[in-house]
N, C-alpha and C positions, 0 to 999 in steps of 0.2 A: 608630054609626061607631064601629069600634073603634081607638084608639088606640096604631102601632108605631113602640117602640123600638130608636131602631137603635146596637149599641155596636160603634163604630167603634175600630179598632187605633187609637193612639198616634203611630205616621209617622204615618198620614194625620189625625189631630187636629190635629198641629203643623206639616203642610204646611198646613191650612186656615189653621191663623189666622196664619201667617208670609204668607201673603195680604193680611192685613185689617190696616186705619190703624191707628194709633195712641192713636189717640181713643177708637176701640170695642173693643180692647187690655182698656185700664186700663179701661172700666166690667165688661167681663170679667173683671177679678180676684174681682170676690165671688163668683162659682159656685162655688170650691173650692182649699181653699189649694194644689192641685197649681197650678191656673192659676196661681193670682198667681203663687206662688213661679216659676210656671216664665219671665210676664209680667217681673215687673218682676227679678228677681234672675241667671236663670240667662243668666250669660256668653253663651252660643254660640246660644239660641233669637234673642236682643239683638241679632247680630252676623247671623242669618243673617235675619234680616226687615232688616235696614238695608239689604242687601247685592242683596238682593233688589226692595229699594224703590228701589232706585240703577241697578239693572240695568231696572224697570219703567217708570221716570222719573216713581215714587209720593210721588216724600219732597217731607212739609209744607213751604214754607220759610216764619219766621215771623220777628218783631224782637224780639228783647233790648232795655230800652226799662232803664235805672238812673237812678236820679231820685239828684243826692246834694242834701240840704236845707244849704245855711250861712248859720249867723247873723253879718249885718250888725257889726262891729266897731263899737258905738257911744264908746269912746275908746280908750287904754291898758291895759286891759283887757278884754278882750272877757266878753259874757255867760255862756258855758260854762266858762271860767275862777272868774270871780266866783261864779257856781251859781246864775248868775240862770235859768238853761237846762241843759239836758244836753244832750250832741254828741249830733248827729242819728242816727240813721242812715240809710244809701241805702232806695231802695225801685226795688223789682226788678218787671217788670212784662213782659209778654208781651202782642206788638200782635195783635190773630189779628185774621182776615179780619172786612172790613165795618167793619173801626176800631176792635171792640168789645178790653177790655182784660180781663188775666187777672193780678188779682194774683198773685205770692209768695213763701214767706217763705223764708229762708235759713236750713236746717236746722245754723244754731250759733250756740254760744254769742253771741260777741259779734261783730254783723257794721256798727258802726262801723266808716269810713275803708278796708269792702272794695272793689274794686274789681274788672272785669271785665275780664279779660286775652284775652280772646280766645275760639273756638270752636270746635270740632270735631265733628262724625259727632252733631250731639248735646251730646255733654259741650261743658259752659264751664268753664273756668280761671277761678277766683279766686284773687287775693291781699289783703294789708293793703298798705298805704303805710308803706315806715318808714322816712327820712328821702329818701334816694334808691333806697334799697332792695326791694323787695316780700320780707315772711313771712308765714305762717300759711296756703303755702296750701294750695290743697284742688278739687276736680273734681264740679261735679257737672252732673246731666239731671233740667234744670226738667217733663221730663213722665213722667217715675218718679222722680220726688226721689232715686233715691242720689245719695249722697255721700260720698265718699275723703279724709281729710287727706291730702295730701303733708308727706313728709320736709323741710325746709328746705335748701338748699346751704349750706357753712358758706363765705363770701363773704374776700376776702383784705383786713387793714385795711389796707394801703396806699391800695389803690384808693377808700375811701372816704373817704379825708382830702383837704377842700384845701387849695386853693397859697395861702395871703394872702389865705385868705378869698374869693379871689378864682372861681376855680373849682368847680363841683358835676358834679359826671359823674353818668349816668343810668345806668342797668343798657337793654341789648339786652333781649327776652327774646322767648320763637314755641312753640307747642305743637300738630303735629299728630300726624298717624300715620305707622307704616309698615304697607304691608297684608303684603307677605311673609312677618312675621314677627307682624301681628297685636300690636301694641308700640306705644301712645302716647307721646312726647318731649316733655319741656318742655328748651326751651334758653335760655340766660343767657350773655349776653356780658356779663363785664364790664371796662370803661378802663382803665388806669393810664397816669398821667404819663408820656409820654416814654420808653412799654416796650412789648411785645405784651399783648394785653388774654387774657383765659383762659375761658374758656366752659367751660359746666359743665352735663351733658346729664342727663337725667334719666331715666333709663327705669321706665315705671311695670310694664311683666312683670315686670322680673329686683328693682323696687325700690331701688335704686340712682344715688347721684348719683358720674358719674365726670367730673376735669379735661381739658382737652389744652389747647394756646394755638392762638391765632389767627394767620395767615400775614401778619398785617395788622398796620401798628401801629395805636396808636392814638387818640393825637393829630396832630388835632383830625377825625381824621373819625368818630370813632362817636362821633355825636350823643343816642345814648341812645332808645327807643321799642321799642312794639309791629311785629313783622313781620309781612308778610304772608303765608301760606300757599300754593303753589300745588306742584302734581306732587311731592308728599311730599316738601320745602324752603321754607323759611322766606326771605324776600328783606329784605334793608334795601339802601334807599338811601345813599351814603356820600359827602363832598363829596371829592373825593380830583382834587390841581391842579386847585383855579379850576373843578370841573364833576363832573356829578353820574353818580357809578360802582353798576350794582347787584350786589351780593354776595349771593347764596346758599350758605346753610348744611343739607348733605341729610341728612335724618331719617339715611336707610339705612347711608349711605358713612361719614356723622360729621367729613364734611370741607368747605371752602368750594369753593365756584366763581363766576366773573364774569359776570355772562348780560348778551347786549351789548344795545345800547339801538335805537332803530330809528336808522335814517344817516339818516335825513334829517327829524331831530326839530331838529340846529343848523345856519343858514345861515352859521355864520362863527363862531374864537372866541373873539370879545367877546358872542357868543348866548349859548355855554354858560355865561361866565358868570353873564351874569344870566338864566339859568332855573333854574326849582325844578323837582325830580320828586318822587315822592313815589307808594308803589306802592298800589294799591287792591284791596278782596277782591271776586272776582267768581264770585258761586254759582254760578258753571260749569265752575269748578276754571280758566279760563284766568288767567295774569299781565298786571296791565293797571296801569297806570301814567298821572297828573293830571300834565300838562310846566302850566306857567306860567310868566309871567314879575315875579321882582322887584316893578317899577314899575308894573306891573298888574295885580294878582292873579286882579280880579276873572271876568279872559277863561283859558282854557286849552283844553287838545287832552285827548281819555282815546282810549290806543292798548291795543289788546289783541295781545298774542304766540299766534297759531291752533295755533302746531306750537312749543309748547315748545323753547330753545334754537338756535331758526334766525332769527337777526335780519331777513330777510327774506319774515317769515310777521307781521311786525308789521302793523297795518290798526289803522287811524282811525275808531274806533265813534265823537266825537262832537267836535264843537268849541263852545265852549261859552263865553259874554259874556252876561256878569250884564242888561248895556243894552238886551236884548232882552225883556229877562222886568223891565219895570219893574214889572207889578200885586204881583209877589214879592221885585224886591228895591229897593226908596226907596232904598236909600245902595247904593249903588254899592262902597267900599274895604269897605263890613261885611266882618266876616268871614261864614265860613261854610267849610266842609270836606261831603267827598263818604264816605258811610259804607262803600257799596258798590252791586256791580252786580248788579242778577237777570241769571238764563241767560237771557233774552227780548231785554237792554239796557238794561233800566230804568234807571236810575241813581237814588239816596234820598241826598238832600240833606238835609243838619244844616243852620238857621242860628236864631240865635237861639234861642226855647225848640220852636221847628215842624219838623217832619220835612217835604218835598216829594218827591215821585214826576213826573220827568223820562223824556218818552222822544219819539225822534223818529218821525214818520209821513209814508210816500211823499217822503224826502228833505227835509224842508223842515224848518223851524226846530223847537228841545224845543218839548216844551208840557206842562205840568203836569197827570198823569193822577191823582194823587191830593196831600192836604195835609191832615197831621194837630196842630195845638196838644199839646203837654203840659199835664197841671194843674199848679195849684203842690202842690208833697208837704205843706208843713204851713203849710195858710190861715191856722189861729188861734193859730199861732203870727206876734208882729209880730217886724220886720226881718228876717223869714225870707225869702234872695233860694235858687237851684238854681238848676246845673248840671245836663247829662244827656249819657251816652253809648249809641250803639244799635249793634249788629250782626245781623249774621242770622245765623239758625243755628237746625238740623236740630229736626225733630219724633221720637225716633227711641228706641230703647229698652236703644241701649247702654248698659253697664258694664262696668269693668274688674274684673278680681277684684283683689284684694293680695296 
């Protein structure tokens, strides 16, 4: 039997490759230099592949685990300062199917103090903690190894200072994509005592920072932390007049707006004061919140806004009480938090050094559908503790040209 080699046109090859999963395409980078360049470095190919996978709902969702080792301080001078042990870098892992783990090495010289600030379209935003701020910013695609350093913003000196060593400001930040102009933007909100906060916005397409002023006072509303991306806007929960308010920063318009909360969330004014609201990441794109009481944080409600900006579209997804799950919560008042919610409304919850997946079946109570325990980071180093961070990310070929 004679073999037949078909020489396909370039555009047909590209269309075929765009329909293949990322894992297969990474293997195909060894076929030729042209294929490797297109799969790893071609911004337009990565964009087209991601758009098609999003439309066909074939994106693979994974969990990025960042484990931070910490040496227990044996006395006034820590072992790290005394030279007993070097400062330990974090460990980056991807939690794959069937709870298999893949290790990653970050492509930068110094990885100490690096934290994962968020993810968007397969790109992880990284930064190094510096007092209350973040420096040495970068974006990283774990699937392709794409890595790009970002310029740091110029934070105002007045917002770094504390007052009588009592107040310590923290930065609010967020990361997202504007689809109409294909631009990735990074936002920092810098609080200032008795003044309007500065908003630093970085456009990766233009490679520049700009500074605008927020229309709301800083103190004590902006408490610091990572915002939640939904509908191309970053959302933060702010305490305003003894109640929680959601403010959103629109990445396209570069302006703020208030997002309404569920009208039935509180029974009376006292209930507003005792309720803590946090925004949650929903991998399907909906804006979600977790509502729980200060006096009993073990019980909460998860709400989703099915039609963005419409108050009547809020629906309750779950009612959660750790007392209903004694096999997983031996301590009713022990700390826990929700990492994200999947497209099929399965919640991933973190407690101590474990991850849990909970879902509701047939309108019954939540059941645990998965459990994963984080391994020790440095078992050969005595007095080594660790904590970890978990976020969801998409397996993509997306890159951002400089």
